C-alpha positions in Angstrom: -62.4 -69.3 111.9 -58.9 -68.8 110.5 -57.8 -65.1 110.6 -54.8 -63.6 108.8 -53.6 -60.4 110.3 -52.3 -57.5 108.2 -51.4 -53.8 108.8 -50.5 -51.9 111.9 -51.1 -54.1 114.9 -47.6 -54.2 116.4 -48.8 -52.8 119.8 -51.4 -55.7 120.0 -49.2 -58.5 118.6 -48.5 -60.1 122.0 -52.1 -59.8 123.2 -54.1 -61.0 120.2 -53.1 -64.7 120.5 -54.2 -64.6 124.1 -57.7 -63.3 123.0 -57.8 -65.9 120.2 -57.0 -68.7 122.6 -60.0 -67.6 124.8 -62.3 -67.6 121.8 -63.1 -71.1 120.8 -62.7 -71.8 117.1 -60.5 -68.8 116.4 -57.0 -69.4 114.9 -54.5 -66.7 114.0 -52.6 -67.9 111.0 -49.5 -66.7 109.1 -50.7 -67.2 105.6 -53.7 -65.8 103.8 -54.6 -69.1 102.2 -58.1 -70.3 103.4 -58.2 -67.5 105.9 -60.1 -64.3 106.5 -57.8 -61.3 106.0 -58.1 -58.7 108.9 -56.4 -55.4 108.2 -55.5 -53.1 111.1 -55.4 -49.3 110.8 -54.0 -47.2 113.6 -55.7 -43.8 113.6 -57.4 -41.2 115.8 -61.2 -41.3 116.2 -63.9 -43.9 116.9 -63.0 -47.6 116.9 -64.4 -49.5 114.0 -64.8 -53.2 113.1 -65.8 -53.6 109.5 -66.4 -56.4 107.0 -66.5 -55.2 103.4 -67.4 -58.5 101.8 -63.9 -59.7 101.2 -61.8 -58.7 104.2 -62.1 -57.4 107.7 -60.9 -53.9 108.8 -60.2 -52.7 112.4 -59.5 -49.0 113.0 -58.4 -48.1 116.5 -56.6 -45.4 118.4 -55.4 -47.1 121.5 -54.6 -50.8 122.2 -57.6 -51.4 124.3 -59.8 -50.1 121.6 -58.2 -52.5 119.2 -58.8 -55.5 121.5 -62.4 -54.5 121.9 -62.8 -54.1 118.2 -61.3 -57.5 117.5 -63.9 -59.0 119.9 -66.7 -57.1 118.2 -65.5 -58.4 114.8 -65.3 -62.0 115.8 -68.6 -61.8 117.6 -70.4 -60.4 114.6 -68.7 -62.8 112.1 -69.8 -65.7 114.4 -73.3 -64.5 114.5 -73.4 -64.5 110.7 -72.0 -68.1 110.6 -68.6 -67.2 109.0 -66.0 -69.8 108.5 -63.0 -69.4 106.2 -65.2 -68.2 103.4 -65.8 -64.4 102.9 -69.1 -63.1 104.1 -71.7 -61.8 101.6 -73.2 -59.3 104.0 -71.0 -56.3 104.8 -71.2 -54.6 108.2 -69.6 -51.7 110.0 -69.6 -51.4 113.8 -68.5 -47.9 115.0 -68.1 -46.9 118.7 -67.0 -43.6 120.2 -65.2 -44.1 123.5 -66.8 -42.0 126.3 -64.0 -42.4 128.8 -60.2 -42.3 128.6 -60.0 -45.1 131.1 -62.5 -47.7 132.4 -61.5 -50.5 134.7 -61.7 -52.6 137.8 -60.5 -52.1 141.3 -59.7 -55.5 142.7 -59.7 -55.8 146.5 -56.8 -58.0 147.6 -56.8 -56.9 151.2 -59.8 -58.5 152.9 -58.4 -62.0 153.1 -59.0 -63.1 149.5 -55.9 -62.4 147.5 -56.4 -63.4 143.8 -53.7 -65.6 142.3 -51.7 -64.4 139.4 -53.3 -67.1 137.3 -56.8 -65.9 138.1 -55.9 -62.3 137.4 -54.5 -63.2 134.0 -57.7 -64.9 133.1 -59.7 -61.9 134.3 -57.4 -59.5 132.3 -58.2 -61.4 129.0 -61.9 -60.9 129.7 -61.3 -57.2 130.5 -59.5 -56.8 127.2 -62.4 -58.3 125.2 -64.7 -55.8 127.0 -62.4 -52.9 126.1 -61.2 -52.1 129.6 -57.8 -50.6 130.1 -57.1 -50.3 133.8 -56.7 -52.7 136.7 -56.3 -51.2 140.1 -54.9 -53.7 142.7 -56.0 -52.6 146.2 -53.3 -53.9 148.6 -53.3 -52.5 152.1 -50.5 -54.8 153.3 -50.6 -57.6 150.8 -47.3 -56.8 149.0 -43.7 -57.2 150.0 -41.9 -54.3 151.6 -38.2 -54.7 152.1 -37.0 -54.4 155.7 -40.6 -54.9 157.1 -41.0 -58.7 157.2 -44.2 -58.5 159.3 -45.9 -56.3 156.7 -48.4 -58.7 155.1 -47.0 -61.6 157.1 -49.2 -64.7 156.5 -51.7 -62.6 154.6 -50.9 -63.9 151.1 -48.9 -60.8 150.1 -47.7 -60.6 146.5 -44.0 -60.9 145.7 -42.4 -58.4 143.4 -42.1 -61.2 140.9 -45.8 -61.9 141.0 -46.7 -58.3 140.5 -44.2 -57.9 137.5 -45.8 -61.0 136.0 -49.3 -59.5 136.3 -48.1 -56.2 134.9 -46.4 -57.9 131.9 -49.5 -59.8 131.1 -51.8 -56.8 131.4 -49.5 -54.6 129.4 -49.7 -57.0 126.5 -53.5 -56.7 126.5 -53.6 -52.9 126.7 -54.3 -52.7 130.4 -52.5 -50.4 132.9 -52.1 -51.9 136.4 -52.2 -49.2 139.0 -51.1 -49.9 142.6 -53.6 -48.8 145.2 -52.3 -48.6 148.8 -53.0 -46.8 152.0 -50.8 -44.1 153.5 -52.9 -42.9 156.4 -55.8 -45.1 157.5 -57.2 -48.6 156.8 -54.0 -50.1 158.0 -55.2 -52.2 161.0 -53.5 -55.4 159.7 -50.3 -53.7 158.9 -50.1 -51.8 162.2 -51.0 -54.6 164.6 -47.4 -55.8 164.9 -44.9 -54.4 167.4 -42.7 -53.0 164.7 -45.3 -50.3 164.1 -45.7 -49.2 167.7 -43.8 -45.9 167.1 -45.8 -44.9 164.1 -49.4 -45.8 165.2 -51.8 -43.0 166.0 -54.8 -45.3 166.4 -55.2 -49.0 165.6 -55.7 -48.3 161.9 -54.2 -44.8 161.4 -50.5 -43.8 160.9 -49.0 -41.3 163.2 -48.7 -38.0 161.3 -45.6 -35.8 161.7 -43.2 -38.5 162.8 -40.2 -39.1 160.6 -40.4 -42.9 161.3 -43.8 -42.8 159.7 -42.6 -41.1 156.5 -39.6 -43.5 156.1 -42.1 -46.3 156.3 -44.4 -44.7 153.8 -41.5 -44.2 151.4 -40.7 -47.9 151.6 -44.3 -48.8 150.9 -44.6 -46.5 147.9 -41.3 -47.7 146.4 -42.3 -51.4 146.9 -45.8 -51.0 145.6 -44.9 -49.1 142.5 -41.6 -50.8 141.5 -43.1 -53.8 139.6 -45.4 -51.7 137.4 -45.0 -49.6 134.3 -47.6 -47.2 135.4 -46.5 -44.0 137.0 -49.9 -43.6 138.6 -50.4 -44.6 142.2 -53.4 -44.5 144.5 -52.3 -43.5 148.0 -55.6 -43.9 149.8 -56.3 -41.4 152.6 -60.0 -42.3 153.0 -62.1 -42.8 156.2 -59.4 -41.6 158.6 -62.2 -40.7 161.0 -60.0 -40.6 164.1 -57.1 -38.7 162.5 -55.1 -36.8 165.1 -57.2 -38.2 168.0 -55.0 -41.0 169.3 -51.3 -40.9 170.0 -51.0 -37.6 168.1 -53.4 -36.0 170.5 -51.4 -37.1 173.4 -48.2 -35.9 171.9 -49.3 -32.5 170.4 -52.8 -31.7 171.7 -55.7 -31.0 169.4 -54.9 -29.7 165.9 -57.2 -28.4 163.2 -57.8 -31.6 161.2 -57.9 -29.9 157.8 -54.4 -28.6 158.6 -53.2 -32.0 159.8 -54.6 -33.8 156.7 -53.0 -31.3 154.3 -49.6 -31.5 156.1 -49.6 -35.3 156.0 -50.8 -35.3 152.4 -48.1 -32.9 151.3 -45.4 -35.1 152.8 -46.8 -38.3 151.1 -47.3 -36.6 147.7 -43.7 -35.3 147.9 -42.5 -38.9 148.5 -44.6 -40.1 145.5 -43.4 -37.4 143.2 -39.8 -37.9 144.2 -40.2 -41.5 143.0 -41.6 -40.2 139.7 -45.3 -41.0 140.5 -48.5 -39.1 140.0 -50.7 -39.8 143.1 -54.4 -39.9 143.5 -56.5 -40.1 146.8 -60.0 -40.9 147.8 -61.7 -37.5 148.3 -64.0 -38.2 151.2 -61.9 -36.9 154.1 -62.0 -33.3 152.8 -65.8 -33.4 152.4 -66.3 -35.1 155.8 -64.2 -32.5 157.5 -66.2 -29.8 155.8 -69.5 -31.3 156.9 -71.2 -30.5 160.2 -72.4 -34.1 160.4 -69.2 -35.7 159.0 -71.1 -37.0 156.1 -69.3 -37.5 152.8 -72.5 -36.8 150.8 -73.6 -33.7 152.7 -74.7 -31.2 150.0 -74.0 -28.4 152.5 -70.4 -29.4 153.1 -68.0 -26.5 152.7 -64.2 -27.0 152.2 -62.5 -23.8 153.2 -60.9 -22.0 150.2 -57.5 -22.0 151.9 -57.7 -25.7 152.4 -58.6 -26.3 148.7 -55.7 -24.1 147.7 -53.4 -26.2 149.9 -54.3 -29.5 148.2 -51.2 -30.4 146.1 -51.3 -29.4 142.5 -50.3 -32.7 141.1 -52.9 -34.7 143.0 -56.0 -36.3 141.5 -59.2 -36.8 143.5 -61.3 -40.0 143.4 -64.9 -39.4 144.1 -66.4 -42.7 145.3 -70.1 -43.3 145.6 -71.8 -46.7 145.6 -75.2 -45.7 147.0 -77.3 -43.2 145.1 -80.0 -43.7 142.5 -80.4 -40.1 141.4 -78.3 -38.8 138.5 -78.7 -35.3 139.8 -77.0 -36.2 143.1 -74.0 -37.5 141.3 -73.9 -34.4 139.2 -74.0 -32.2 142.3 -71.0 -34.0 143.8 -69.0 -34.2 140.6 -69.4 -30.4 140.3 -68.2 -30.0 143.9 -65.1 -32.0 143.1 -64.4 -30.1 139.8 -64.6 -26.8 141.7 -61.6 -27.8 143.7 -59.6 -27.6 140.5 -57.9 -31.0 140.5 -58.3 -33.9 138.1 -61.4 -36.0 139.1 -61.9 -39.8 138.7 -65.1 -41.6 139.6 -65.2 -44.9 141.5 -68.5 -46.8 141.7 -69.3 -50.2 143.1 -70.6 -53.5 141.8 -71.6 -54.7 145.3 -69.6 -57.8 146.0 -69.3 -56.8 149.7 -72.9 -57.1 150.8 -72.6 -60.6 152.3 -72.3 -64.0 150.8 -73.8 -63.2 147.4 -73.6 -60.1 145.2 -76.3 -57.4 145.5 -77.1 -57.3 141.8 -80.2 -55.2 142.4 -78.3 -52.4 144.1 -75.6 -52.5 141.5 -78.0 -52.0 138.7 -79.9 -49.2 140.3 -76.8 -47.1 141.1 -74.5 -47.7 138.1 -76.5 -46.1 135.2 -77.2 -42.8 136.9 -73.5 -42.5 138.1 -72.0 -43.2 134.7 -74.5 -41.0 132.9 -73.5 -38.2 135.2 -69.8 -38.8 134.5 -70.4 -38.6 130.8 -72.6 -35.5 131.0 -70.0 -33.6 133.1 -66.8 -34.8 131.4 -65.3 -37.2 134.0 -63.0 -39.2 131.8 -61.8 -41.9 134.2 -64.0 -44.4 135.9 -63.5 -47.6 137.9 -65.7 -50.3 139.3 -64.7 -51.3 142.8 -65.1 -54.9 144.1 -64.6 -54.8 147.8 -64.5 -57.9 149.9 -65.7 -56.7 153.3 -65.9 -59.0 156.3 -63.9 -61.9 154.9 -64.6 -61.8 151.2 -67.3 -64.4 151.3 -68.6 -63.4 147.9 -66.3 -64.5 145.0 -65.5 -61.5 142.8 -66.3 -63.3 139.6 -69.9 -63.3 140.5 -69.8 -59.5 139.6 -69.0 -59.9 135.9 -72.4 -58.5 134.9 -71.8 -55.2 136.7 -68.2 -55.0 135.3 -69.5 -55.4 131.8 -72.1 -52.7 132.4 -69.2 -50.3 133.1 -67.4 -51.4 129.9 -70.5 -51.0 127.8 -71.1 -47.5 129.2 -67.6 -46.6 128.1 -68.6 -47.1 124.4 -72.2 -46.0 124.3 -74.2 -43.0 125.5 -77.0 -45.4 126.7 -76.6 -49.1 127.2 -79.0 -51.5 125.5 -79.9 -54.4 127.8 -80.4 -56.9 125.0 -77.0 -56.0 123.6 -75.4 -56.2 127.0 -76.7 -59.8 127.4 -75.2 -60.7 124.0 -71.8 -59.2 125.0 -72.0 -61.0 128.3 -72.3 -64.4 126.6 -69.4 -63.6 124.3 -66.9 -61.9 126.7 -67.7 -63.6 130.0 -68.8 -67.0 128.6 -71.7 -67.2 131.0 -75.5 -66.8 131.1 -76.4 -63.3 132.3 -79.7 -64.4 133.8 -77.9 -66.9 136.1 -75.4 -64.2 137.3 -78.2 -61.8 138.0 -80.2 -64.4 139.8 -77.5 -64.5 142.6 -79.0 -61.2 143.9 -82.1 -63.2 144.8 -80.2 -64.8 147.8 -80.9 -61.4 149.5 -84.0 -60.3 147.7 -86.3 -62.4 149.8 -89.8 -61.7 151.0 -89.7 -58.7 153.2 -87.0 -57.0 151.1 -87.8 -54.0 148.9 -87.4 -54.8 145.2 -83.8 -54.3 144.2 -82.6 -54.6 147.8 -81.8 -50.9 147.9 -81.3 -51.0 151.7 -78.5 -53.5 151.4 -80.0 -56.3 153.5 -78.0 -59.5 153.6 -80.3 -62.3 154.9 -78.5 -65.1 153.1 -75.4 -64.3 155.3 -77.1 -63.9 158.6 -79.4 -66.9 158.0 -76.5 -69.1 157.2 -74.2 -68.1 160.1 -76.6 -67.3 162.9 -76.9 -69.8 165.8 -79.7 -72.3 165.8 -80.3 -72.0 169.5 -79.7 -68.2 169.9 -81.1 -66.9 166.6 -80.3 -63.2 166.9 -82.2 -62.4 163.6 -85.1 -64.8 164.2 -87.5 -62.1 165.2 -86.7 -60.1 162.1 -87.8 -63.0 159.8 -90.7 -64.5 161.7 -93.7 -65.4 159.5 -91.9 -64.8 156.2 -92.0 -67.7 153.6 -88.2 -67.8 153.2 -88.0 -71.6 152.8 -90.3 -71.4 149.8 -88.1 -68.6 148.4 -84.9 -70.6 148.7 -86.6 -73.7 147.4 -87.6 -71.9 144.2 -84.0 -70.4 143.9 -82.6 -73.9 144.3 -84.8 -75.2 141.4 -83.8 -72.2 139.3 -80.1 -72.8 139.9 -80.5 -76.5 139.2 -78.7 -76.4 135.8 -76.8 -73.2 136.2 -73.5 -75.1 136.6 -74.1 -76.8 133.2 -75.1 -73.5 131.6 -71.9 -71.8 132.9 -69.1 -74.4 132.6 -66.4 -71.8 133.1 -68.0 -70.9 136.5 -69.2 -74.4 137.4 -67.7 -74.5 140.8 -69.2 -71.1 141.8 -72.7 -72.1 140.7 -72.5 -75.6 142.3 -71.6 -73.8 145.6 -74.4 -71.2 145.3 -77.0 -73.9 144.5 -75.9 -75.8 147.5 -76.2 -72.6 149.6 -79.8 -72.2 148.5 -80.4 -75.8 149.4 -79.0 -75.4 152.9 -81.0 -72.2 153.4 -84.3 -74.1 152.8 -83.8 -75.7 156.1 -81.5 -73.3 157.9 -83.4 -70.1 157.2 -86.2 -70.7 159.8 -84.7 -73.4 161.9 -84.4 -71.2 165.0 -88.0 -70.1 164.8 -89.2 -73.7 164.4 -87.2 -74.8 167.4 -88.5 -71.9 169.5 -92.1 -72.6 168.5 -91.9 -76.4 169.1 -90.2 -75.7 172.5 -92.8 -73.1 173.6 -95.7 -75.4 172.6 -94.1 -78.5 174.2 -94.2 -80.4 170.8 -91.7 -83.1 171.6 -92.4 -85.1 168.5 -91.8 -82.1 166.4 -88.6 -81.3 168.3 -87.4 -84.9 167.8 -87.9 -84.4 164.0 -85.9 -81.2 164.2 -83.1 -83.0 166.0 -82.8 -85.4 163.1 -83.1 -82.5 160.6 -80.1 -80.8 162.3 -78.0 -83.9 162.0 -78.8 -84.0 158.3 -78.1 -80.4 158.0 -74.6 -80.9 159.4 -73.8 -83.1 156.4 -75.2 -80.5 154.0 -73.2 -77.7 155.6 -70.0 -79.8 155.4 -70.7 -80.3 151.7 -71.3 -76.6 151.3 -67.9 -75.9 153.0 -66.1 -78.2 150.6 -67.7 -76.6 147.6 -66.9 -73.1 148.9 -63.3 -74.3 149.5 -63.1 -75.4 145.8 -64.2 -72.0 144.6 -61.7 -70.2 146.8 -58.7 -72.3 145.9 -59.4 -72.0 142.2 -59.0 -68.2 142.3 -57.3 -67.1 145.6 -54.2 -67.8 147.6 -54.8 -70.1 150.6 -54.2 -67.4 153.2 -57.6 -66.1 154.4 -59.5 -69.3 153.8 -58.8 -70.3 157.4 -61.2 -67.6 158.5 -64.0 -69.0 156.3 -63.1 -72.5 157.6 -63.5 -71.3 161.1 -66.9 -69.9 160.3 -68.0 -73.2 158.8 -66.4 -75.1 161.7 -68.3 -73.0 164.3 -71.6 -73.5 162.4 -71.0 -77.3 162.3 -70.1 -77.6 165.9 -73.0 -75.4 167.1 -75.5 -77.5 165.0 -74.1 -80.6 166.8 -74.4 -78.8 170.1 -78.0 -77.8 169.4 -78.8 -81.4 168.4 -77.2 -82.6 171.6 -79.0 -80.1 173.8 -82.3 -80.9 172.2 -81.7 -84.6 172.8 -80.9 -84.0 176.4 -84.1 -82.1 176.8 -86.2 -84.8 175.0 -84.7 -87.6 177.1 -85.2 -85.7 180.4 -81.5 -85.2 181.1 -82.2 -81.5 181.4 -85.5 -79.9 182.5 -85.3 -76.9 180.2 -83.2 -75.1 177.5 -82.5 -71.5 178.7 -81.5 -70.6 175.2 -85.0 -71.3 174.0 -86.7 -69.8 177.1 -85.4 -66.4 176.0 -87.9 -64.1 174.2 -86.7 -63.3 170.6 -86.2 -59.6 170.1 -85.7 -57.8 166.8 -82.0 -57.4 165.9 -81.9 -53.6 166.8 -85.3 -52.1 166.9 -85.0 -50.1 163.7 -84.9 -53.2 161.6 -88.1 -54.6 160.3 -89.4 -55.9 157.0 -92.1 -53.2 157.1 -89.2 -50.9 156.1 -88.1 -53.1 153.2 -85.2 -54.7 155.0 -84.5 -57.6 157.3 -81.3 -56.3 158.6 -77.6 -56.5 157.8 -74.8 -57.9 159.9 -71.1 -58.8 160.0 -70.1 -62.2 161.2 -69.2 -61.5 164.8 -72.5 -59.6 165.3 -74.5 -62.4 163.7 -73.3 -65.4 165.6 -73.4 -64.3 169.2 -74.5 -61.5 171.6 -71.4 -62.3 173.7 -67.8 -61.1 173.3 -65.9 -62.6 170.4 -63.3 -59.9 170.7 -62.6 -59.1 174.3 -61.0 -55.7 174.9 -57.4 -55.9 176.2 
């Protein structure tokens, strides 16, 4: 399809060729001959993509509306089979934006730091969706002059990389907003000796010390300098031990509301001195106002004098990834609005659950949250993609959830059939295959939709064959059949999703590995208890074969990582695979010794299997959830100093 552009599209001129290069068969040409004329009109009001029978017309107010409308126009023309000849059937697509900004928060702090190349590809997809904000979450993964250990060996972005990302995004109508931390969540930044004088606890900065504010000033200047945006997210969330470490030793106990506001005022002053408009996560105010310390406590009371002390120029980000009831979101949005500061909403697309995305949870919480935002006039929303516990889940597995946010931004209600059509066009993937990744954790024993956030695929992969801390949780469940069916269903997913081939090849191999690995520990225990030496001999051979499978899985995972992320952080995942491989070999060796009589017993298999914490049990719709160091051993991986 040859398209000749006319009219007022100067603000989109640099970005449109990038969209066209993504869309197979689209060529932007400089002459009208044998081309479809596309006229651009810059105006206030809804965005429109129209075909009047002889030419196309796009009406838009902001650049990101124009890019979305261009995608809508091309998608519709393709569906009608248009080539270079004018269409006979006119159409008009009109959408009214529901939000001023809709975007993504990309976690670049939990080991997986996306490369500039992978972010540029993602930004093109975002532009097709009509998104206009990318928030880069960097706790210590950016350069700060005079602090060489800040982000050392963590894949930190250079100033040049960040400017490149910003230039690319700006051409596509997307604002890149730096998101940093200026109070808590700084464990990796504060672990070095340079930070000894400004460390309250292992992850919280020491309030009230001038050295701390000099450091924060350097962070804010470094984080904001590469970007055109004058917005900055300065964090301030989950500072649970605020004032209870070195500060307590130096000053005694202080009212934590007062301490929070004092520190916040200093940081906001630094931001505003640098021409920036800051925003913070809102949870600490609500936690401090709750008797239970719960962010979502409906009875939480923030004292009026504390509310009045919150800086005037500050925006509050209400984050909530958990609730299915629209009424609950409305309650907390109202509580935020009562404070009298601008409010943004941050939801989640659940990339942090384990080794696969929790698509069921994502779908159950997104609609009510965004409907509440639209009802109560929240005009800025962002979908967060955290990478907790090593970022084992690649963020691109979450495109379905991200598109759901984009479609909510242009419709009062989202039509699922239309969402699937948009997914194929914008993401270049099969929506059913992306949604199927949630089945890694929606196993027998899990409530539909995995609302309790169980992550069996993670703990079944990493747990030790001889020790099996989660074996009692899964005993008697037909998990092998579940993963066998998932393997079959993912058989051709790589071919159906060529842009994401590596990811689907890895996930299919993961399902294949879990067929054997999921109940290996229980089968070993049963064979040992019953003295079934023939069965144990077969399991020894199965484990030797599983070693080869796991190594193939590691190599496929490595390919996925290096296609999208910097190499720093992969060593952690390598270590996890390495430990799994070595422990499988040890288990096979130990079993062989038992079978040939070299040892009389295996104490690891003599132990009774207990549930992993007594509250877990599939009668409650969950099999449990764990982080790596709690999954692999009951012994000390991190000995206290």
